[in-house]
NUBAPA-770245 format. One record per residue (C-alpha): x, y, z; chain. Coordinates in nm, 2 decimals, m for minus. Layout:
BEGIN
{xx->X	yy->Y	zz->Z	c->A} $
...
END
This chain:
BEGIN
{xx->0.60	yy->m1.36	zz->m1.14	c->A} $
{xx->0.60	yy->m1.28	zz->m0.75	c->A} $
{xx->0.51	yy->m0.93	zz->m0.66	c->A} $
{xx->0.61	yy->m0.73	zz->m0.36	c->A} $
{xx->0.35	yy->m0.59	zz->m0.11	c->A} $
{xx->0.40	yy->m0.24	zz->0.04	c->A} $
{xx->0.21	yy->m0.13	zz->0.35	c->A} $
{xx->0.17	yy->0.21	zz->0.50	c->A} $
{xx->m0.02	yy->0.27	zz->0.83	c->A} $
{xx->m0.12	yy->0.63	zz->0.93	c->A} $
{xx->m0.29	yy->0.79	zz->1.22	c->A} $
{xx->m0.60	yy->0.96	zz->1.08	c->A} $
{xx->m0.77	yy->0.95	zz->0.74	c->A} $
{xx->m0.61	yy->1.25	zz->0.55	c->A} $
{xx->m0.26	yy->1.09	zz->0.57	c->A} $
{xx->m0.38	yy->0.75	zz->0.44	c->A} $
{xx->m0.57	yy->0.91	zz->0.14	c->A} $
{xx->m0.26	yy->1.11	zz->0.06	c->A} $
{xx->m0.04	yy->0.81	zz->0.08	c->A} $
{xx->m0.27	yy->0.60	zz->m0.14	c->A} $
{xx->m0.30	yy->0.88	zz->m0.40	c->A} $
{xx->0.09	yy->0.93	zz->m0.40	c->A} $
{xx->0.16	yy->0.55	zz->m0.43	c->A} $
{xx->m0.07	yy->0.49	zz->m0.74	c->A} $
{xx->0.06	yy->0.81	zz->m0.92	c->A} $
{xx->0.43	yy->0.73	zz->m0.84	c->A} $
{xx->0.47	yy->0.36	zz->m0.93	c->A} $
{xx->0.31	yy->0.10	zz->m1.13	c->A} $
{xx->0.11	yy->m0.06	zz->m0.84	c->A} $
{xx->m0.23	yy->m0.17	zz->m0.75	c->A} $
{xx->m0.41	yy->m0.10	zz->m0.42	c->A} $
{xx->m0.50	yy->m0.43	zz->m0.28	c->A} $
{xx->m0.62	yy->m0.36	zz->0.07	c->A} $
{xx->m0.75	yy->m0.07	zz->0.26	c->A} $
{xx->m0.87	yy->m0.08	zz->0.62	c->A} $
{xx->m0.92	yy->0.06	zz->0.96	c->A} $
{xx->m0.69	yy->m0.06	zz->1.24	c->A} $
{xx->m0.71	yy->m0.01	zz->1.61	c->A} $
{xx->m0.68	yy->0.35	zz->1.76	c->A} $
{xx->m0.80	yy->0.53	zz->1.45	c->A} $
{xx->m0.51	yy->0.40	zz->1.24	c->A} $
{xx->m0.56	yy->0.33	zz->0.87	c->A} $
{xx->m0.38	yy->0.08	zz->0.65	c->A} $
{xx->m0.32	yy->0.08	zz->0.28	c->A} $
{xx->m0.14	yy->m0.20	zz->0.08	c->A} $
{xx->m0.02	yy->m0.20	zz->m0.27	c->A} $
{xx->0.11	yy->m0.48	zz->m0.49	c->A} $
{xx->0.35	yy->m0.46	zz->m0.79	c->A} $
{xx->0.71	yy->m0.53	zz->m0.90	c->A} $
{xx->0.96	yy->m0.48	zz->m0.62	c->A} $
{xx->1.11	yy->m0.17	zz->m0.78	c->A} $
{xx->0.77	yy->m0.01	zz->m0.84	c->A} $
{xx->0.66	yy->m0.09	zz->m0.48	c->A} $
{xx->0.97	yy->0.07	zz->m0.33	c->A} $
{xx->0.91	yy->0.39	zz->m0.53	c->A} $
{xx->0.54	yy->0.39	zz->m0.46	c->A} $
{xx->0.59	yy->0.35	zz->m0.08	c->A} $
{xx->0.86	yy->0.61	zz->m0.06	c->A} $
{xx->0.62	yy->0.86	zz->m0.23	c->A} $
{xx->0.33	yy->0.74	zz->m0.01	c->A} $
{xx->0.53	yy->0.79	zz->0.32	c->A} $
{xx->0.64	yy->1.14	zz->0.20	c->A} $
{xx->0.29	yy->1.26	zz->0.10	c->A} $
{xx->0.12	yy->1.10	zz->0.41	c->A} $
{xx->0.37	yy->1.29	zz->0.64	c->A} $
{xx->0.29	yy->1.60	zz->0.45	c->A} $
{xx->m0.09	yy->1.58	zz->0.46	c->A} $
{xx->m0.28	yy->1.79	zz->0.74	c->A} $
{xx->m0.22	yy->1.62	zz->1.07	c->A} $
{xx->0.00	yy->1.36	zz->0.88	c->A} $
{xx->0.15	yy->1.09	zz->1.10	c->A} $
{xx->0.29	yy->0.78	zz->0.95	c->A} $
{xx->0.30	yy->0.51	zz->1.22	c->A} $
{xx->0.47	yy->0.26	zz->1.01	c->A} $
{xx->0.54	yy->0.13	zz->0.67	c->A} $
{xx->0.70	yy->m0.19	zz->0.54	c->A} $
{xx->0.78	yy->m0.37	zz->0.22	c->A} $
{xx->0.77	yy->m0.76	zz->0.18	c->A} $
{xx->0.96	yy->m0.87	zz->m0.14	c->A} $
{xx->0.80	yy->m1.16	zz->m0.30	c->A} $
{xx->0.58	yy->m1.29	zz->m0.02	c->A} $
{xx->0.52	yy->m1.66	zz->m0.02	c->A} $
{xx->0.19	yy->m1.82	zz->m0.11	c->A} $
{xx->0.10	yy->m1.91	zz->0.24	c->A} $
{xx->0.13	yy->m1.54	zz->0.36	c->A} $
{xx->m0.09	yy->m1.45	zz->0.05	c->A} $
{xx->m0.35	yy->m1.70	zz->0.15	c->A} $
{xx->m0.38	yy->m1.59	zz->0.51	c->A} $
{xx->m0.36	yy->m1.21	zz->0.47	c->A} $
{xx->m0.57	yy->m0.97	zz->0.25	c->A} $
{xx->m0.28	yy->m0.89	zz->0.02	c->A} $
{xx->m0.41	yy->m1.08	zz->m0.30	c->A} $
{xx->m0.56	yy->m0.93	zz->m0.61	c->A} $
{xx->m0.93	yy->m0.97	zz->m0.57	c->A} $
{xx->m1.21	yy->m0.91	zz->m0.84	c->A} $
{xx->m1.27	yy->m0.58	zz->m0.69	c->A} $
{xx->m0.93	yy->m0.46	zz->m0.80	c->A} $
{xx->m0.85	yy->m0.69	zz->m1.10	c->A} $
{xx->m0.96	yy->m0.42	zz->m1.34	c->A} $
{xx->m0.69	yy->m0.17	zz->m1.20	c->A} $
{xx->m0.41	yy->m0.43	zz->m1.19	c->A} $
{xx->m0.09	yy->m0.33	zz->m1.36	c->A} $
{xx->0.09	yy->m0.61	zz->m1.53	c->A} $
{xx->0.44	yy->m0.54	zz->m1.62	c->A} $
END
């Protein structure tokens, strides 16, 4: 079954940590990507069923904004990304995250 991807981008590390923590606690999602973007911005991406990703991203945005110095620079949800997007971007389930994958 296709799964959504939700991404949150923050300025600084504390907000991305708070966002990631809140996302996996709020919804049945798996973190599939974490990385450093330009200008000291951080990204975290989760995958799961559309409704779970929506819940998780909302919780992550709230938690990231409330973290010390918390600035959410952007966030977005892609419902059911096509295979060519998954093959080009780092949003697939990898061996490193497979043990944490939540299958509903």
